[in-house]
Residue, then its C-alpha position, 0 to 999 in steps of 0.5 A: m700076229r700079222r706084220r703091217i707095213k705101217p704100225s698103227v698108232c693110237v694118238l689119244k684125244t680128250d678135253g684140254i689135250n693140245c698137242d695131238r695133231e703135231t704128234l700124229y704128223a710126227f709118226d705119219l712122217a716117221g712111217g707110222k699110220s696114225q689115228l686120233v682116238h677120243i678116250n670115249e671111244l675106247r671107254f664105250g667099245e668103238r674102238r680097241l687098243e688091240s688094234y694098235e702097236i702104238l699107244v700115244i698120250p700127247g702133251g697138252f693140259s688135259y681136263g685143264d689140269d684140274v686137281a693136278s696135272g695129269k690127274i684126272l685122265a690118269v684116274e679115267l684110264n685106271s678106272y675105265l681102261g685098266d684091262q685094255i691098257n694092261e693087255f696092250v701092255q703086258r700081253r701085246k707088248g704094245l709100245v707106249l709114249g707120254v710127252c709132257n702132260g702124258f708123262q704126268v699122266l703116265v706116273r700118275t696111273g703107276l705104269l711109270p716108273f715100275g709098270t705097276m698101274g694103280k700104284m703110283q710110286a713117283t710124281l711131277s710137281h711144280n717146277d722150283s722156278g714157281h712159274f711156267e717154263c718154255r724154253w729150249i733145253n739140252l738132254k743128255m741121253e743115258k748110255n745104258h738105259v733099257c728103252l728098247f726102241l731109242k738106239d739111234v737117238d743123238s747122245l745129246v739133243s736139243y728139244q723145247v719144254a713147256h710146263g709148270e709141273g715138270k719136277f721129277f720126284a720120288g723117295q730115296p728107295e724108289l729113285e735108287r731103284i730107278e737108277a739101278e734098274k737104268l730106267v732113265v732115259f734122258r737128262y737135263g744137260d749142259r751144252l757139253g752134255k753133262q748132267t746138270q741141276e743148274y737153272p734154267l738148264n734144268p728148267n724145273g729141279s727134277l731130281n737127279a736131273i731126270a727128264g724122261i724114263t722108261d719102265p722095266s720092260g723098256r717099251i714104255l716112255g715118258l719125257m717132259p720135253h716135246p720131241e713133236r716140236f722138233i720133227r723139221k729143221e725149220q722148227h729149230p730157233n737157229w735152224r738158219r745159222i746151224p748148217k746141216v741141222e737135223p730134226q733130232g725129235l723125229q729120232i724117237f718116232k722113227g725109233m718107235v715105228s721101226y721097233a713096231l715093225q719088227m714085233 
C-alpha cells in the first residue's frame, strides 16, 4: 500500500453522535487527514472504508441510545457493513477507535473484546450510581497491554467521563481471558495511579476497574472516557494552576497517526 503523508481518518457520523467534530479536530491536530462520513455514505457505496487507514466511532447518543446505548448502530454496522469492516480490520490492518458511545458500539458489534463481529461477549451497562456521570477522572495505563499504537501515552492520565451506561461487565470466563491476553489498556485509578473500585474515582463500577480495552490484534481500541476533550491544555479545569500541563488526550491520536504512517 502506498504510504500517505497524512493517514486518512474516517470519523463516522449518524443521528445522535455529537462528538464528531471534536474528534475530527483531534486527529487533524495529531497529523491526520480526517473526514466526516455519514454511515449511509458507506452503506450505499458512496464511500468505502478501503480509502482510510483509521476508522473512528465518536461519542454521543447514537439514535438516542434507543433500546440500549449503541445497540442500533451496532446492529446497523453488523447488518450492512460487516464485510467492509472485517476486510478493513483483518486484511487491510486498519486501526479502529471507539470513544464512549463508540466503545459501546464496538462491544455490541463483537469487535471488542475478542474481534468476533456478530458475537457479543461483554457489555457496558448502567452505572452503579444509577445516574449520568460527568466528571474528570484518573486513568492508569496497564504496562503490558497489547495495543500497538499507545507506546507513548503517560502511565497516569486525566480524562473526562460523560455517560450513563459505562459499567464494563463480562462473564467470568470472558473476564479471565481479557486479563490473560492483556487486553485491558486503561483502568480507573486514584491520584497515585492505583486501580480502584471506589466511587466516584471509578465512576460506574466497572469490573476490575476496566475503562478501556483492545482486541487481540492490538489494532482496535475502545474506552469510555473522552480523550478528545483534552487535546489542548486550556481544556483542563485547572490549567492555570498546573505548570506545564500537557494535553494528555492528544497522545492517543498522535499514537494512532504515527502507527498508521508505518503501515
